[in-house]
N, CA, C, O and the ligand as a Tripos MOL2 file, in Angstrom:
@<TRIPOS>MOLECULE
protein
  229   227    58     0     0
PROTEIN
NO_CHARGES

@<TRIPOS>ATOM
      1 N         -11.1080  -20.6850   -4.2520 N.3       1 MET1
      2 CA        -10.1190  -21.6210   -3.7090 C.3       1 MET1
      3 C          -8.8050  -20.9130   -3.4510 C.2       1 MET1
      4 O          -7.7780  -21.2540   -4.0380 O.2       1 MET1
      5 N          -8.8400  -19.9440   -2.5870 N.am      2 ALA2
      6 CA         -7.6350  -19.1740   -2.3090 C.3       2 ALA2
      7 C          -6.7140  -19.9460   -1.3700 C.2       2 ALA2
      8 O          -7.1500  -20.5360   -0.3820 O.2       2 ALA2
      9 N          -5.4800  -19.9240   -1.6960 N.am      3 LYS3
     10 CA         -4.4980  -20.5690   -0.8240 C.3       3 LYS3
     11 C          -4.1030  -19.6450    0.3080 C.2       3 LYS3
     12 O          -4.0830  -18.4220    0.1640 O.2       3 LYS3
     13 N          -3.7900  -20.2540    1.4310 N.am      4 LYS4
     14 CA         -3.3070  -19.4600    2.5590 C.3       4 LYS4
     15 C          -1.8110  -19.1820    2.4130 C.2       4 LYS4
     16 O          -1.0840  -19.8920    1.7180 O.2       4 LYS4
     17 N          -1.3900  -18.1360    3.0870 N.am      5 GLY5
     18 CA          0.0450  -17.8900    3.1950 C.3       5 GLY5
     19 C           0.6190  -16.9590    2.1580 C.2       5 GLY5
     20 O           1.8030  -16.6270    2.2210 O.2       5 GLY5
     21 N          -0.1770  -16.5300    1.2100 N.am      6 ASN6
     22 CA          0.3520  -15.6370    0.1940 C.3       6 ASN6
     23 C          -0.0810  -14.1890    0.3750 C.2       6 ASN6
     24 O           0.2030  -13.3270   -0.4570 O.2       6 ASN6
     25 N          -0.7680  -13.9470    1.4740 N.am      7 ARG7
     26 CA         -1.2420  -12.5860    1.6990 C.3       7 ARG7
     27 C          -0.2670  -11.8400    2.5800 C.2       7 ARG7
     28 O           0.1530  -12.3430    3.6220 O.2       7 ARG7
     29 N           0.0840  -10.6730    2.1730 N.am      8 ASN8
     30 CA          0.9760   -9.8350    2.9560 C.3       8 ASN8
     31 C           0.3430   -8.4750    3.1680 C.2       8 ASN8
     32 O          -0.3940   -7.9570    2.3290 O.2       8 ASN8
     33 N           0.6610   -7.9190    4.3290 N.am      9 LEU9
     34 CA          0.1250   -6.6010    4.6430 C.3       9 LEU9
     35 C           1.0260   -5.5180    4.0820 C.2       9 LEU9
     36 O           2.2470   -5.6600    4.0150 O.2       9 LEU9
     37 N           0.3950   -4.4530    3.6910 N.am     10 PHE10
     38 CA          1.1290   -3.3150    3.1800 C.3      10 PHE10
     39 C           0.6100   -2.0370    3.8040 C.2      10 PHE10
     40 O          -0.5550   -1.9230    4.1830 O.2      10 PHE10
     41 N           1.5160   -1.0870    3.8960 N.am     11 ILE11
     42 CA          1.1040    0.2720    4.2510 C.3      11 ILE11
     43 C           1.2600    1.1200    3.0050 C.2      11 ILE11
     44 O           2.2170    0.9600    2.2470 O.2      11 ILE11
     45 N           0.3330    2.0030    2.8020 N.am     12 PHE12
     46 CA          0.4350    2.9270    1.6910 C.3      12 PHE12
     47 C           0.8290    4.2960    2.2120 C.2      12 PHE12
     48 O           0.1210    4.9220    3.0000 O.2      12 PHE12
     49 N           1.9780    4.7320    1.7460 N.am     13 GLN13
     50 CA          2.5760    5.9590    2.2540 C.3      13 GLN13
     51 C           2.4820    7.0540    1.2010 C.2      13 GLN13
     52 O           2.7570    6.8420    0.0200 O.2      13 GLN13
     53 N           2.0910    8.2120    1.6650 N.am     14 CYS14
     54 CA          2.0130    9.3650    0.7810 C.3      14 CYS14
     55 C           3.3930    9.7110    0.2420 C.2      14 CYS14
     56 O           4.3430    9.8490    1.0120 O.2      14 CYS14
     57 N           3.5110    9.8490   -1.0560 N.am     15 ALA15
     58 CA          4.8030   10.1560   -1.6730 C.3      15 ALA15
     59 C           5.2180   11.5970   -1.4200 C.2      15 ALA15
     60 O           6.3850   11.9420   -1.6020 O.2      15 ALA15
     61 N           4.3020   12.4260   -1.0120 N.am     16 VAL16
     62 CA          4.5940   13.8420   -0.8230 C.3      16 VAL16
     63 C           5.0300   14.1280    0.6100 C.2      16 VAL16
     64 O           6.1000   14.6940    0.8320 O.2      16 VAL16
     65 N           4.2010   13.7380    1.5900 N.am     17 CYS17
     66 CA          4.4790   14.0870    2.9750 C.3      17 CYS17
     67 C           4.9110   12.8860    3.8070 C.2      17 CYS17
     68 O           5.2280   13.0340    4.9870 O.2      17 CYS17
     69 N           4.9260   11.7140    3.2130 N.am     18 LYS18
     70 CA          5.3690   10.4740    3.8690 C.3      18 LYS18
     71 C           4.4380    9.9990    4.9720 C.2      18 LYS18
     72 O           4.8130    9.1310    5.7610 O.2      18 LYS18
     73 N           3.2460   10.5430    5.0420 N.am     19 ALA19
     74 CA          2.2800   10.0530    6.0120 C.3      19 ALA19
     75 C           1.7940    8.6720    5.5900 C.2      19 ALA19
     76 O           1.5630    8.3990    4.4130 O.2      19 ALA19
     77 N           1.6500    7.8180    6.5890 N.am     20 LYS20
     78 CA          1.1700    6.4610    6.3170 C.3      20 LYS20
     79 C          -0.3370    6.4380    6.4970 C.2      20 LYS20
     80 O          -0.8420    6.3410    7.6150 O.2      20 LYS20
     81 N          -1.0310    6.5270    5.4080 N.am     21 ASN21
     82 CA         -2.4590    6.8070    5.4590 C.3      21 ASN21
     83 C          -3.3420    5.5750    5.3770 C.2      21 ASN21
     84 O          -4.4480    5.5700    5.9170 O.2      21 ASN21
     85 N          -2.8760    4.5470    4.7170 N.am     22 PHE22
     86 CA         -3.7510    3.4110    4.4680 C.3      22 PHE22
     87 C          -2.9980    2.1070    4.6690 C.2      22 PHE22
     88 O          -1.7850    2.0370    4.4700 O.2      22 PHE22
     89 N          -3.7250    1.0890    5.0600 N.am     23 THR23
     90 CA         -3.1630   -0.2480    5.0860 C.3      23 THR23
     91 C          -4.0120   -1.1570    4.2190 C.2      23 THR23
     92 O          -5.1870   -0.8900    3.9650 O.2      23 THR23
     93 N          -3.4040   -2.2110    3.7820 N.am     24 GLY24
     94 CA         -4.1410   -3.1630    2.9760 C.3      24 GLY24
     95 C          -3.3420   -4.4330    2.8360 C.2      24 GLY24
     96 O          -2.2160   -4.5370    3.3220 O.2      24 GLY24
     97 N          -3.9260   -5.3800    2.1780 N.am     25 SER25
     98 CA         -3.2210   -6.6250    1.9300 C.3      25 SER25
     99 C          -3.3950   -7.0030    0.4750 C.2      25 SER25
    100 O          -4.3520   -6.5990   -0.1850 O.2      25 SER25
    101 N          -2.4590   -7.7760   -0.0020 N.am     26 LYS26
    102 CA         -2.6090   -8.2620   -1.3640 C.3      26 LYS26
    103 C          -1.8950   -9.5810   -1.5010 C.2      26 LYS26
    104 O          -1.0570   -9.9440   -0.6760 O.2      26 LYS26
    105 N          -2.2300  -10.2780   -2.5280 N.am     27 ASN27
    106 CA         -1.6010  -11.5540   -2.8230 C.3      27 ASN27
    107 C          -0.3240  -11.2820   -3.6090 C.2      27 ASN27
    108 O          -0.3720  -10.8430   -4.7580 O.2      27 ASN27
    109 N           0.8100  -11.5450   -2.9810 N.am     28 THR28
    110 CA          2.0720  -11.1990   -3.6300 C.3      28 THR28
    111 C           2.4380  -12.1840   -4.7290 C.2      28 THR28
    112 O           3.3340  -11.9160   -5.5290 O.2      28 THR28
    113 N           1.7660  -13.2970   -4.7730 N.am     29 VAL29
    114 CA          2.0310  -14.2390   -5.8650 C.3      29 VAL29
    115 C           1.5180  -13.6770   -7.1860 C.2      29 VAL29
    116 O           2.1350  -13.8420   -8.2380 O.2      29 VAL29
    117 N           0.3890  -13.0180   -7.1010 N.am     30 ASN30
    118 CA         -0.2040  -12.4710   -8.3170 C.3      30 ASN30
    119 C           0.2710  -11.0600   -8.6240 C.2      30 ASN30
    120 O           0.1970  -10.5950   -9.7610 O.2      30 ASN30
    121 N           0.7670  -10.3790   -7.5740 N.am     31 ASN31
    122 CA          1.1540   -8.9820   -7.7530 C.3      31 ASN31
    123 C           2.5450   -8.7590   -7.1910 C.2      31 ASN31
    124 O           2.6970   -8.3200   -6.0510 O.2      31 ASN31
    125 N           3.5370   -9.0520   -7.9670 N.am     32 LYS32
    126 CA          4.9060   -8.9550   -7.4650 C.3      32 LYS32
    127 C           5.4740   -7.5550   -7.6010 C.2      32 LYS32
    128 O           6.3880   -7.1820   -6.8670 O.2      32 LYS32
    129 N           4.9600   -6.8020   -8.5030 N.am     33 GLU33
    130 CA          5.5180   -5.4780   -8.7200 C.3      33 GLU33
    131 C           4.9430   -4.4740   -7.7420 C.2      33 GLU33
    132 O           3.8050   -4.5860   -7.2860 O.2      33 GLU33
    133 N           5.7640   -3.4990   -7.4420 N.am     34 LYS34
    134 CA          5.2890   -2.4220   -6.5790 C.3      34 LYS34
    135 C           4.2730   -1.5740   -7.3210 C.2      34 LYS34
    136 O           4.3870   -1.2920   -8.5140 O.2      34 LYS34
    137 N           3.2850   -1.1890   -6.5530 N.am     35 LEU35
    138 CA          2.2230   -0.4120   -7.1550 C.3      35 LEU35
    139 C           2.1650    0.9710   -6.5340 C.2      35 LEU35
    140 O           2.6090    1.1880   -5.4070 O.2      35 LEU35
    141 N           1.6190    1.8780   -7.2770 N.am     36 MET36
    142 CA          1.3530    3.2000   -6.7340 C.3      36 MET36
    143 C          -0.1210    3.4850   -6.9060 C.2      36 MET36
    144 O          -0.7240    3.1800   -7.9340 O.2      36 MET36
    145 N          -0.6800    4.0770   -5.8740 N.am     37 PHE37
    146 CA         -2.0930    4.3970   -5.9100 C.3      37 PHE37
    147 C          -2.2960    5.8830   -5.6940 C.2      37 PHE37
    148 O          -1.5900    6.5200   -4.9120 O.2      37 PHE37
    149 N          -3.2410    6.4010   -6.3800 N.am     38 LYS38
    150 CA         -3.6610    7.7750   -6.1080 C.3      38 LYS38
    151 C          -4.7560    7.7330   -5.0570 C.2      38 LYS38
    152 O          -5.8430    7.1980   -5.2720 O.2      38 LYS38
    153 N          -4.4290    8.3160   -3.9190 N.am     39 LYS39
    154 CA         -5.3970    8.3330   -2.8330 C.3      39 LYS39
    155 C          -5.3930    9.7040   -2.1830 C.2      39 LYS39
    156 O          -4.4780   10.5090   -2.3540 O.2      39 LYS39
    157 N          -6.4570    9.9290   -1.4330 N.am     40 PHE40
    158 CA         -6.5530   11.2100   -0.7490 C.3      40 PHE40
    159 C          -5.7110   11.1900    0.5130 C.2      40 PHE40
    160 O          -5.8710   10.3090    1.3580 O.2      40 PHE40
    161 N          -4.8200   12.1490    0.6420 N.am     41 CYS41
    162 CA         -3.9860   12.2620    1.8310 C.3      41 CYS41
    163 C          -4.5630   13.3290    2.7460 C.2      41 CYS41
    164 O          -4.7760   14.4750    2.3510 O.2      41 CYS41
    165 N          -4.8100   12.9100    3.9910 N.am     42 LYS42
    166 CA         -5.4040   13.8550    4.9370 C.3      42 LYS42
    167 C          -4.4210   14.9530    5.3130 C.2      42 LYS42
    168 O          -4.8230   16.0840    5.5870 O.2      42 LYS42
    169 N          -3.1340   14.6230    5.3270 N.am     43 SER43
    170 CA         -2.1270   15.6140    5.6800 C.3      43 SER43
    171 C          -1.9490   16.6490    4.5830 C.2      43 SER43
    172 O          -1.8450   17.8460    4.8500 O.2      43 SER43
    173 N          -1.9160   16.1710    3.3440 N.am     44 CYS44
    174 CA         -1.7770   17.0910    2.2090 C.3      44 CYS44
    175 C          -3.1120   17.7400    1.8470 C.2      44 CYS44
    176 O          -3.1570   18.7880    1.2010 O.2      44 CYS44
    177 N          -4.1740   17.1080    2.2670 N.am     45 ARG45
    178 CA         -5.5330   17.5480    1.9530 C.3      45 ARG45
    179 C          -5.7710   17.6080    0.4560 C.2      45 ARG45
    180 O          -6.4470   18.4980   -0.0600 O.2      45 ARG45
    181 N          -5.1970   16.6400   -0.2120 N.am     46 LYS46
    182 CA         -5.4660   16.4970   -1.6420 C.3      46 LYS46
    183 C          -5.0900   15.0780   -2.0550 C.2      46 LYS46
    184 O          -4.5120   14.3260   -1.2700 O.2      46 LYS46
    185 N          -5.4140   14.7270   -3.2630 N.am     47 THR47
    186 CA         -5.0830   13.3980   -3.7540 C.3      47 THR47
    187 C          -3.6290   13.3720   -4.2030 C.2      47 THR47
    188 O          -3.1920   14.1830   -5.0200 O.2      47 THR47
    189 N          -2.9000   12.4210   -3.6480 N.am     48 THR48
    190 CA         -1.4880   12.2870   -3.9800 C.3      48 THR48
    191 C          -1.1920   10.8370   -4.3410 C.2      48 THR48
    192 O          -2.0290    9.9510   -4.1670 O.2      48 THR48
    193 N          -0.0030   10.6190   -4.8400 N.am     49 GLU49
    194 CA          0.4360    9.2430   -5.0840 C.3      49 GLU49
    195 C           0.8740    8.6010   -3.7840 C.2      49 GLU49
    196 O           1.5020    9.2370   -2.9380 O.2      49 GLU49
    197 N           0.5330    7.3320   -3.6370 N.am     50 HIS50
    198 CA          0.9110    6.5810   -2.4460 C.3      50 HIS50
    199 C           1.7140    5.3540   -2.8530 C.2      50 HIS50
    200 O           1.3060    4.5810   -3.7200 O.2      50 HIS50
    201 N           2.8500    5.1970   -2.2170 N.am     51 ASN51
    202 CA          3.6750    4.0200   -2.4460 C.3      51 ASN51
    203 C           3.3370    2.9570   -1.4230 C.2      51 ASN51
    204 O           2.9460    3.2600   -0.2960 O.2      51 ASN51
    205 N           3.4890    1.7310   -1.8200 N.am     52 GLU52
    206 CA          3.2590    0.6560   -0.8650 C.3      52 GLU52
    207 C           4.5520    0.3230   -0.1370 C.2      52 GLU52
    208 O           5.6360    0.3290   -0.7210 O.2      52 GLU52
    209 N           4.4130    0.0340    1.1520 N.am     53 ILE53
    210 CA          5.5310   -0.3710    1.9700 C.3      53 ILE53
    211 C           5.1960   -1.7260    2.5580 C.2      53 ILE53
    212 O           4.1370   -1.9030    3.1610 O.2      53 ILE53
    213 N           6.0680   -2.6550    2.3890 N.am     54 LYS54
    214 CA          5.7950   -4.0040    2.8840 C.3      54 LYS54
    215 C           5.9640   -4.0510    4.3950 C.2      54 LYS54
    216 O           6.8740   -3.4410    4.9560 O.2      54 LYS54
    217 N           5.0850   -4.7730    5.0280 N.am     55 LEU55
    218 CA          5.1370   -4.9220    6.4720 C.3      55 LEU55
    219 C           5.7080   -6.2650    6.8690 C.2      55 LEU55
    220 O           5.5850   -7.2630    6.1580 O.2      55 LEU55
    221 N           6.3300   -6.2530    8.0170 N.am     56 GLY56
    222 CA          6.6200   -7.5100    8.6870 C.3      56 GLY56
    223 C           7.7850   -8.2920    8.1140 C.2      56 GLY56
    224 O           8.4030   -7.9080    7.1210 O.2      56 GLY56
    225 N           8.0520   -9.3670    8.7540 N.am     57 LYS57
    226 CA          9.1560  -10.2740    8.4410 C.3      57 LYS57
    227 C          10.4930   -9.5650    8.5490 C.2      57 LYS57
    228 O          11.5370  -10.1770    8.3190 O.2      57 LYS57
    229 ZN          0.5350   13.5890    2.0180 Zn       58 ZN58
@<TRIPOS>BOND
     1     1     2 1
     2     2     3 1
     3     3     4 2
     4     3     5 am
     5     5     6 1
     6     6     7 1
     7     7     8 2
     8     7     9 am
     9     9    10 1
    10    10    11 1
    11    11    12 2
    12    11    13 am
    13    13    14 1
    14    14    15 1
    15    15    16 2
    16    15    17 am
    17    17    18 1
    18    18    19 1
    19    19    20 2
    20    19    21 am
    21    21    22 1
    22    22    23 1
    23    23    24 2
    24    23    25 am
    25    25    26 1
    26    26    27 1
    27    27    28 2
    28    27    29 am
    29    29    30 1
    30    30    31 1
    31    31    32 2
    32    31    33 am
    33    33    34 1
    34    34    35 1
    35    35    36 2
    36    35    37 am
    37    37    38 1
    38    38    39 1
    39    39    40 2
    40    39    41 am
    41    41    42 1
    42    42    43 1
    43    43    44 2
    44    43    45 am
    45    45    46 1
    46    46    47 1
    47    47    48 2
    48    47    49 am
    49    49    50 1
    50    50    51 1
    51    51    52 2
    52    51    53 am
    53    53    54 1
    54    54    55 1
    55    55    56 2
    56    55    57 am
    57    57    58 1
    58    58    59 1
    59    59    60 2
    60    59    61 am
    61    61    62 1
    62    62    63 1
    63    63    64 2
    64    63    65 am
    65    65    66 1
    66    66    67 1
    67    67    68 2
    68    67    69 am
    69    69    70 1
    70    70    71 1
    71    71    72 2
    72    71    73 am
    73    73    74 1
    74    74    75 1
    75    75    76 2
    76    75    77 am
    77    77    78 1
    78    78    79 1
    79    79    80 2
    80    79    81 am
    81    81    82 1
    82    82    83 1
    83    83    84 2
    84    83    85 am
    85    85    86 1
    86    86    87 1
    87    87    88 2
    88    87    89 am
    89    89    90 1
    90    90    91 1
    91    91    92 2
    92    91    93 am
    93    93    94 1
    94    94    95 1
    95    95    96 2
    96    95    97 am
    97    97    98 1
    98    98    99 1
    99    99   100 2
   100    99   101 am
   101   101   102 1
   102   102   103 1
   103   103   104 2
   104   103   105 am
   105   105   106 1
   106   106   107 1
   107   107   108 2
   108   107   109 am
   109   109   110 1
   110   110   111 1
   111   111   112 2
   112   111   113 am
   113   113   114 1
   114   114   115 1
   115   115   116 2
   116   115   117 am
   117   117   118 1
   118   118   119 1
   119   119   120 2
   120   119   121 am
   121   121   122 1
   122   122   123 1
   123   123   124 2
   124   123   125 am
   125   125   126 1
   126   126   127 1
   127   127   128 2
   128   127   129 am
   129   129   130 1
   130   130   131 1
   131   131   132 2
   132   131   133 am
   133   133   134 1
   134   134   135 1
   135   135   136 2
   136   135   137 am
   137   137   138 1
   138   138   139 1
   139   139   140 2
   140   139   141 am
   141   141   142 1
   142   142   143 1
   143   143   144 2
   144   143   145 am
   145   145   146 1
   146   146   147 1
   147   147   148 2
   148   147   149 am
   149   149   150 1
   150   150   151 1
   151   151   152 2
   152   151   153 am
   153   153   154 1
   154   154   155 1
   155   155   156 2
   156   155   157 am
   157   157   158 1
   158   158   159 1
   159   159   160 2
   160   159   161 am
   161   161   162 1
   162   162   163 1
   163   163   164 2
   164   163   165 am
   165   165   166 1
   166   166   167 1
   167   167   168 2
   168   167   169 am
   169   169   170 1
   170   170   171 1
   171   171   172 2
   172   171   173 am
   173   173   174 1
   174   174   175 1
   175   175   176 2
   176   175   177 am
   177   177   178 1
   178   178   179 1
   179   179   180 2
   180   179   181 am
   181   181   182 1
   182   182   183 1
   183   183   184 2
   184   183   185 am
   185   185   186 1
   186   186   187 1
   187   187   188 2
   188   187   189 am
   189   189   190 1
   190   190   191 1
   191   191   192 2
   192   191   193 am
   193   193   194 1
   194   194   195 1
   195   195   196 2
   196   195   197 am
   197   197   198 1
   198   198   199 1
   199   199   200 2
   200   199   201 am
   201   201   202 1
   202   202   203 1
   203   203   204 2
   204   203   205 am
   205   205   206 1
   206   206   207 1
   207   207   208 2
   208   207   209 am
   209   209   210 1
   210   210   211 1
   211   211   212 2
   212   211   213 am
   213   213   214 1
   214   214   215 1
   215   215   216 2
   216   215   217 am
   217   217   218 1
   218   218   219 1
   219   219   220 2
   220   219   221 am
   221   221   222 1
   222   222   223 1
   223   223   224 2
   224   223   225 am
   225   225   226 1
   226   226   227 1
   227   227   228 2
@<TRIPOS>SUBSTRUCTURE
     1 MET1         2 RESIDUE 1 A MET
     2 ALA2         6 RESIDUE 1 A ALA
     3 LYS3        10 RESIDUE 1 A LYS
     4 LYS4        14 RESIDUE 1 A LYS
     5 GLY5        18 RESIDUE 1 A GLY
     6 ASN6        22 RESIDUE 1 A ASN
     7 ARG7        26 RESIDUE 1 A ARG
     8 ASN8        30 RESIDUE 1 A ASN
     9 LEU9        34 RESIDUE 1 A LEU
    10 PHE10       38 RESIDUE 1 A PHE
    11 ILE11       42 RESIDUE 1 A ILE
    12 PHE12       46 RESIDUE 1 A PHE
    13 GLN13       50 RESIDUE 1 A GLN
    14 CYS14       54 RESIDUE 1 A CYS
    15 ALA15       58 RESIDUE 1 A ALA
    16 VAL16       62 RESIDUE 1 A VAL
    17 CYS17       66 RESIDUE 1 A CYS
    18 LYS18       70 RESIDUE 1 A LYS
    19 ALA19       74 RESIDUE 1 A ALA
    20 LYS20       78 RESIDUE 1 A LYS
    21 ASN21       82 RESIDUE 1 A ASN
    22 PHE22       86 RESIDUE 1 A PHE
    23 THR23       90 RESIDUE 1 A THR
    24 GLY24       94 RESIDUE 1 A GLY
    25 SER25       98 RESIDUE 1 A SER
    26 LYS26      102 RESIDUE 1 A LYS
    27 ASN27      106 RESIDUE 1 A ASN
    28 THR28      110 RESIDUE 1 A THR
    29 VAL29      114 RESIDUE 1 A VAL
    30 ASN30      118 RESIDUE 1 A ASN
    31 ASN31      122 RESIDUE 1 A ASN
    32 LYS32      126 RESIDUE 1 A LYS
    33 GLU33      130 RESIDUE 1 A GLU
    34 LYS34      134 RESIDUE 1 A LYS
    35 LEU35      138 RESIDUE 1 A LEU
    36 MET36      142 RESIDUE 1 A MET
    37 PHE37      146 RESIDUE 1 A PHE
    38 LYS38      150 RESIDUE 1 A LYS
    39 LYS39      154 RESIDUE 1 A LYS
    40 PHE40      158 RESIDUE 1 A PHE
    41 CYS41      162 RESIDUE 1 A CYS
    42 LYS42      166 RESIDUE 1 A LYS
    43 SER43      170 RESIDUE 1 A SER
    44 CYS44      174 RESIDUE 1 A CYS
    45 ARG45      178 RESIDUE 1 A ARG
    46 LYS46      182 RESIDUE 1 A LYS
    47 THR47      186 RESIDUE 1 A THR
    48 THR48      190 RESIDUE 1 A THR
    49 GLU49      194 RESIDUE 1 A GLU
    50 HIS50      198 RESIDUE 1 A HIS
    51 ASN51      202 RESIDUE 1 A ASN
    52 GLU52      206 RESIDUE 1 A GLU
    53 ILE53      210 RESIDUE 1 A ILE
    54 LYS54      214 RESIDUE 1 A LYS
    55 LEU55      218 RESIDUE 1 A LEU
    56 GLY56      222 RESIDUE 1 A GLY
    57 LYS57      226 RESIDUE 1 A LYS
    58 ZN58       229 GROUP 0 **** ****
């Protein structure tokens, strides 16, 4: 029973080279804090930390 309107798009940006490698969405009602993810960066060619950047509005 998911409510509409609470989903926001995010870009995940490499903390090292600032490449915007991934996009995703999450429910900001349940996840208000900024998250960091370890993901593989194609530019760095290794796993780096990725910060989320809010899209839109
Ligand atoms: Zn990178």
